[in-house]
C-alpha positions as a printed NumPy array, in Angstrom:
array([[ 92.992, 106.855, 106.146],
       [ 93.136, 108.12 , 109.727],
       [ 90.503, 105.598, 110.858],
       [ 92.414, 102.723, 109.29 ],
       [ 95.686, 103.833, 110.873],
       [ 94.01 , 104.105, 114.274],
       [ 92.626, 100.563, 113.969],
       [ 96.101,  99.186, 113.255],
       [ 97.759, 101.246, 115.977],
       [ 95.29 , 100.202, 118.682],
       [ 94.701,  96.571, 117.675],
       [ 95.524,  94.078, 120.408],
       [ 95.105,  91.047, 118.121],
       [ 96.404,  90.242, 114.638],
       [ 94.322,  91.822, 111.873],
       [ 92.908,  89.941, 108.889],
       [ 92.123,  92.239, 105.975],
       [ 89.545,  90.857, 103.521],
       [ 90.579,  92.091, 100.076],
       [ 87.587,  92.749,  97.831],
       [ 89.105,  94.268,  94.742],
       [ 89.914,  97.826,  95.849],
       [ 93.594,  98.24 ,  94.958],
       [ 93.782, 101.784,  96.348],
       [ 92.685, 100.609,  99.81 ],
       [ 94.976,  97.585,  99.502],
       [ 98.01 ,  99.855,  99.106],
       [ 97.074, 101.73 , 102.277],
       [ 96.471,  98.494, 104.193],
       [ 99.781,  96.973, 103.064],
       [101.622,  99.991, 104.447],
       [100.244,  98.919, 107.86 ],
       [101.582,  95.354, 107.441],
       [ 98.49 ,  93.396, 108.502],
       [ 99.111,  89.918, 109.864],
       [ 96.884,  88.417, 107.161],
       [ 95.183,  89.3  , 103.901],
       [ 92.282,  87.091, 102.831],
       [ 92.09 ,  87.067,  99.028],
       [ 89.839,  85.09 ,  96.719],
       [ 91.4  ,  82.276,  94.706],
       [ 90.42 ,  84.177,  91.54 ],
       [ 92.816,  87.019,  92.484],
       [ 95.51 ,  87.565,  89.893],
       [ 98.73 ,  85.685,  90.716],
       [100.648,  88.886,  89.84 ],
       [ 98.713,  90.825,  92.502],
       [ 99.456,  88.091,  95.061],
       [103.186,  88.3  ,  94.232],
       [103.028,  92.061,  94.514],
       [101.402,  91.843,  97.959],
       [104.152,  89.482,  99.118],
       [106.824,  91.93 ,  97.923],
       [105.187,  94.998,  99.489],
       [104.463,  93.358, 102.85 ],
       [106.58 ,  90.245, 103.283],
       [105.39 ,  89.703, 106.88 ],
       [101.755,  89.524, 105.794],
       [100.432,  85.994, 105.342],
       [ 98.202,  85.384, 102.318],
       [ 95.002,  83.455, 102.964],
       [ 93.65 ,  82.304,  99.603],
       [ 89.926,  81.577,  99.798],
       [ 87.574,  79.429,  97.779],
       [ 83.834,  79.471,  98.497],
       [ 81.214,  77.126,  97.047],
       [ 77.735,  78.262,  98.061],
       [ 76.03 ,  75.361,  96.255],
       [ 77.745,  72.171,  97.439],
       [ 80.814,  70.454,  98.832],
       [ 82.893,  69.326,  95.838],
       [ 84.29 ,  65.815,  95.561],
       [ 87.528,  64.959,  97.365],
       [ 89.306,  65.054,  94.009],
       [ 87.997,  68.58 ,  93.308],
       [ 88.949,  69.739,  96.807],
       [ 92.496,  68.465,  96.233],
       [ 92.69 ,  70.307,  92.903],
       [ 91.539,  73.535,  94.588],
       [ 94.167,  73.166,  97.318],
       [ 96.932,  72.506,  94.771],
       [ 95.933,  75.613,  92.8  ],
       [ 96.04 ,  77.7  ,  96.003],
       [ 99.534,  76.47 ,  96.785],
       [100.735,  77.173,  93.22 ],
       [ 99.398,  80.737,  93.494],
       [101.363,  81.412,  96.67 ],
       [ 98.916,  80.819,  99.509],
       [100.418,  80.758, 102.977],
       [ 97.081,  79.536, 104.338],
       [ 94.379,  77.696, 102.401],
       [ 90.74 ,  78.564, 103.124],
       [ 88.064,  76.359, 101.614],
       [ 84.445,  77.001, 102.555],
       [ 81.718,  74.895, 100.97 ],
       [ 78.039,  74.233, 101.544],
       [ 77.158,  71.023, 103.351],
       [ 74.068,  69.361, 101.893],
       [ 74.209,  66.715, 104.613],
       [ 76.328,  65.657, 107.566],
       [ 78.558,  63.449, 105.402],
       [ 79.807,  66.559, 103.546],
       [ 81.027,  67.944, 106.886],
       [ 82.763,  64.683, 107.748],
       [ 84.495,  64.664, 104.345],
       [ 85.631,  68.262, 104.859],
       [ 87.065,  67.474, 108.296],
       [ 88.89 ,  64.472, 106.837],
       [ 90.249,  66.636, 104.018],
       [ 91.4  ,  69.222, 106.564],
       [ 93.157,  66.521, 108.562],
       [ 95.069,  65.388, 105.466],
       [ 96.117,  68.946, 104.623],
       [ 97.306,  69.4  , 108.191],
       [ 99.301,  66.149, 108.111],
       [100.937,  67.343, 104.873],
       [102.058,  70.517, 106.679],
       [ 99.644,  72.952, 105.036],
       [ 98.103,  75.66 , 107.207],
       [ 94.427,  75.478, 106.366],
       [ 90.949,  76.651, 107.235],
       [ 88.348,  74.192, 105.976],
       [ 84.7  ,  74.463, 106.86 ],
       [ 81.208,  73.887, 105.619],
       [ 78.486,  76.487, 105.581],
       [ 74.874,  75.894, 106.526],
       [ 73.256,  74.105, 109.439],
       [ 74.76 ,  70.758, 108.418],
       [ 78.196,  72.398, 108.364],
       [ 78.214,  73.822, 111.88 ],
       [ 80.108,  70.786, 113.192],
       [ 83.102,  71.875, 111.066],
       [ 83.09 ,  75.256, 112.806],
       [ 82.8  ,  73.689, 116.245],
       [ 85.331,  70.887, 115.866],
       [ 87.599,  72.057, 113.038],
       [ 90.335,  72.998, 115.505],
       [ 90.582,  69.316, 116.49 ],
       [ 91.368,  68.444, 112.85 ],
       [ 93.918,  71.21 , 112.351],
       [ 92.017,  74.366, 111.402],
       [ 94.497,  77.234, 111.555],
       [ 91.811,  79.639, 112.757],
       [ 88.059,  80.143, 112.645],
       [ 86.003,  83.088, 111.512],
       [ 83.283,  84.132, 113.966],
       [ 81.129,  87.274, 114.001],
       [ 80.91 ,  89.327, 117.179],
       [ 77.116,  89.045, 117.093],
       [ 74.361,  87.427, 115.023],
       [ 73.647,  90.552, 112.953],
       [ 77.238,  90.497, 111.636],
       [ 77.136,  86.95 , 110.241],
       [ 78.595,  86.791, 106.753],
       [ 77.835,  83.159, 105.916],
       [ 75.116,  80.625, 106.672],
       [ 75.868,  78.563, 109.763],
       [ 78.358,  80.974, 111.317],
       [ 78.515,  80.797, 115.088],
       [ 79.042,  83.963, 117.114],
       [ 82.332,  84.473, 118.915],
       [ 80.708,  84.247, 122.351],
       [ 78.943,  80.977, 121.554],
       [ 82.014,  79.493, 119.893],
       [ 84.192,  80.489, 122.849],
       [ 81.807,  78.96 , 125.35 ],
       [ 81.569,  75.686, 123.415],
       [ 85.303,  75.295, 122.778],
       [ 86.563,  75.712, 126.338]])
C-alpha cells in the first residue's frame, strides 16, 4: 500500500493501471484516481460502471487482444461497438499482423475511428505490425505503449521508449 501511494504521489506523468482481475488492489488504486485504467473487454460491465462511479476522473481503456490474427474489418467494427456499449472512454485493439496488409487495414480502421470522434489505440503485434507502432500517431492513435527497455517488452513487436522517441521526432 505504501509503495503504491508513493508511486502516485511522485509520478510526473499520468498513470495507466492495467487491471488484471485483483479487485482488492483495484479498490486501492481507485482511491488514488489514476488517469487511466486499462481493462480487458471481457471485464464485467457492472465492474466498469462501478469503476466509473468510484473514480469519475479515471478514463477507462477497454482492451481487446488477438494473438492469432487481425480480424476482418467487419469483426473489428463489432469489437469497437461492443467496447463503446460497455462504457469505454478509449478503445484499444491489438491484433497480430500476419502480413503488411493487416497493418495497413488496422491503420485505416484507426483513422475511421478517429474521424468518428472515438479516442482509440489500434496496433498490430509482431514484426509485420511494427509500422502501426511507429506511425499510428499519424492516423490518430491516442497513445502508444512502449517498454523502457527490451527486457520489459510485453508483446511481440513492441519498440522501446528510447527507440520510439528517436524515430518519432
